[in-house]
N, C-alpha and C positions, 0 to 999 in steps of 0.2 A: 508687855512684859512675858506675859504666860507664853504667847508664841515664841517669843525669843527663849525662854527657859526649855520649851519643848524641843526646840531645834538644838539647843545645847546639848540636851541629853541625848538626842538622836546622833549629834555628831560624835559624842564621846563613845557611844556603843559602835558606831560604824569603824571607829579606829580600834576598838578593842580586839582581843584575840577572837571573839566570837565574830566580829564583823568580818575576817578574812575568810569565813567559809563561804563555799558557793551559795548563793540564794537559793537555788533549786534543791540542794541539800538540806538547808534549814527549813524549807516549805515541806520537803518529805519528812524530815523529823517531826514537825508540828503535826502533820498528818496521821503519822504512826501514834502519836499520842492522843489524838480526837478519835481514830479508830479504835484505839484499844480500851479507852475509857467511856466511850459514847454508850456503849451497850450494857454498861455493868454500873450498879449503885453499891458496890463494895466499898465499904470504909478502909479496908486494907489496901486494896489496889489503889484508890485515890491517895491516900496517906503516903504510900511507897513511893509513887509516881511524883508526887508533889515534894516529898522530902528530898529526893534526888535532885529535882531541878534546882531547888533552893540551894543545896550542897554545891551543884556545878556553876552557880554565879560566879563565885571568886575566881575558880579555875577557868572561866571565860573572859576573865578581865572586866567584869561588871561592877562597878561602884555601888554595892548594895544599898548603902544608906540613900544615895541619890536616887537610885533606881525606886526604892521603896516610897521616897517621897513624891515621886511624880506619877505612880502607878496606886496610890492609895484608893481609887475607886474601886479597883478589882476586890479587895477584902470588904469593902463596904457593900457591893453588889452582891457578894456570896453571903453577907449577914442579912441583906434584905429578903435574898432567896430562903434562907433558912427560917427568917420569921414568918414569910407567907407560907411557907409548908406548916409551921407550927400552929398558925392561925386557920388556914382553910383545908387542911388535910389531916387524916389520922395515921400518918407515916409514923414508924418509930424513929426515937432519937438518933439511932445508928443510921438509919436511912437518911434522915433529913441533914446530918453532919457529912454523910457521903456525899450527897448532892451538892452540897456548899463547897466541900474540898475539889470535886471533881470539877466544878465551875474554874476554881482556881487553878488547877492542874492543867486544864485544857487552855486557858486564855494565856496563861504565862508564855508558853513557847511560840505563840503567835505574836505576842506583843514584842518578845526578844526577836523573833526572826525579822520582823519588819522595822523595828527601831534600830537594827544593827545592820541595815542593808541601804545602800544608796539607791535611790529610786532607779537611776540610770543602769546601774549593775542589775537590779531586778528585772527591767524590761528586757535587757540583754540576755540574761539566764532564761527567762521564759521564753524567748525565742530560739535560743540556741540549745537548751537541754529539754525543755517540755513542748517544742515546737509550736508554741501558741502563734497564731497568725500575727505578722510584724504590724500589720496595720492596727490590730487591736491594741498589742502591747504598747506600741509608741504613744498610740492615741490616749491609752489610760496614763501612760508617763506625762503627756502633755498636760492632762487634767489634774494630775497630782501636782504638777509643778503650779499650777494657777490657783490651788487651793489657798495658800497663805495670803494671795491677794484679795480674797474676799474679806477676810478680816480687816484689811488695811481700807479696802473700798466702803466697807460698813462705817468704820470710823470717819472716813472722809465725808460720807454723805451727812452723818449725824452733825459733824462739825459746821458743815457748809449749811445746813438748815438752821442750826442755833445761832450762826452768824446773820442770817436773814430774819431772824425773830420767831421762826417756826418753832413753837412750845405747846405741848399738851395742857398746860395750863392748870396742871392739878386734877384734871378730869379724867377718870378711867376711860371712858368713851374716846377722849382726845388721844389718851396715851395709845389705845389699840389702833386707832385710825393711823396715827403718827407711825406706828410700828409696821402696819400693812402697808403703807406707802413707801417707807423705808424699804421694805422686802422687795416690793415691786421695783424700786429704782435699783435696787442691787441686782435682781433677777434680769432686768434690761440690760445693764452694763456687762454682766457675765455672757448674756448671749452675744451681744457685739463684739466681745473680746474672743469668745470662742468661735464665732464666724470668722472673724480676721485670722485667727491661727491656723483654722482648718484650711482655707484658702492658701495659707502660706506654707502649711505642710503638703497640700496637694501640688503646690508650684514645685516643690523640691524633690517630688517623685515618690512620697511616702503613700500615695494611693495605688502605686504600680503594682502589678500582681506579678512581674517577674522576679528572677532568681536575685538574692540579695547577699552581699559580702558583709563581713561582721568587722567594723573598725575597732571594737573592744572584744576580746576573746574571753569567754567565761570557760574555764577549764576544771573539771571535776577531778580532784585529787585524792589520794589516798585518805588523808584526814577528812575529806568530805564522806567518804563511804564509812568511815570509821565513826563518824558523828550517826549517820543513819542507823549503822548496825548497833551501836550501842544503844540508841534509842528503843530501836526495837525489842531489843534483849531486856531492857529496864521494863518496859511495858508488858512484854509477854511475861517476864518473872513476876512482875507485880499480880497479875492475873492468876497465874500459877499458884502463888502463894495465897491469893483469896480462895479459890478453890479448896486448897489443902487445909485451911482453916475454917471451910464450911461457911463463909461469908459472901461468896459469889452468888450474884443471881443477875438475869437479865433484867434491864431496865431501860428502856428507850425513851423516856420522859424526860 
């Protein structure tokens, strides 16, 4: 059920206005956010960037309530980082708040970029726009396609062992042993499936180093350049505002 709900959210984002942008443009926009906030612990810059991201969600066609319900671990992680800094460091409250908000502001564009992009489109864009080697890009695509099968395989192994009467019997050691043996069985099945997939891909020419044609063209349009440019302006403006207010200082941790 959890995997189905995650896939439904990904499908809805892929069909939104955000999903129409070129995958490479969305990755570039996320990279600008990371580069602009990674070296600063300013509360002002993190707040401005995060606020602009949240305001842009409805304009991007994202269902805010559904998206918030699926990404609740992000604010939980930010709260955990804040708590850890309160306990283990002598940083000021403003710095601790800036670090937590910076975590949210950096993570949110990456989540949106990947959740709103079909895996096939991402691989095509990596090859065509970012000139990533096709063997690596489409190999990673095949791996991503196999990830949902791991959850199904895990459940099948558990049910098969339960049907055979294999149980931990309430013992912690038995539970640990059963878990380890299930992981091993899952690993063996995954290696066998990956080997068959690799042989099938090699037989279809994916290992060839010759020139390739593209069946699905990924085009960078004016809207994609506008997305990257708007992101760069927002991040630069947030840092300039932090400098003008005297709150910007370099922080790489």
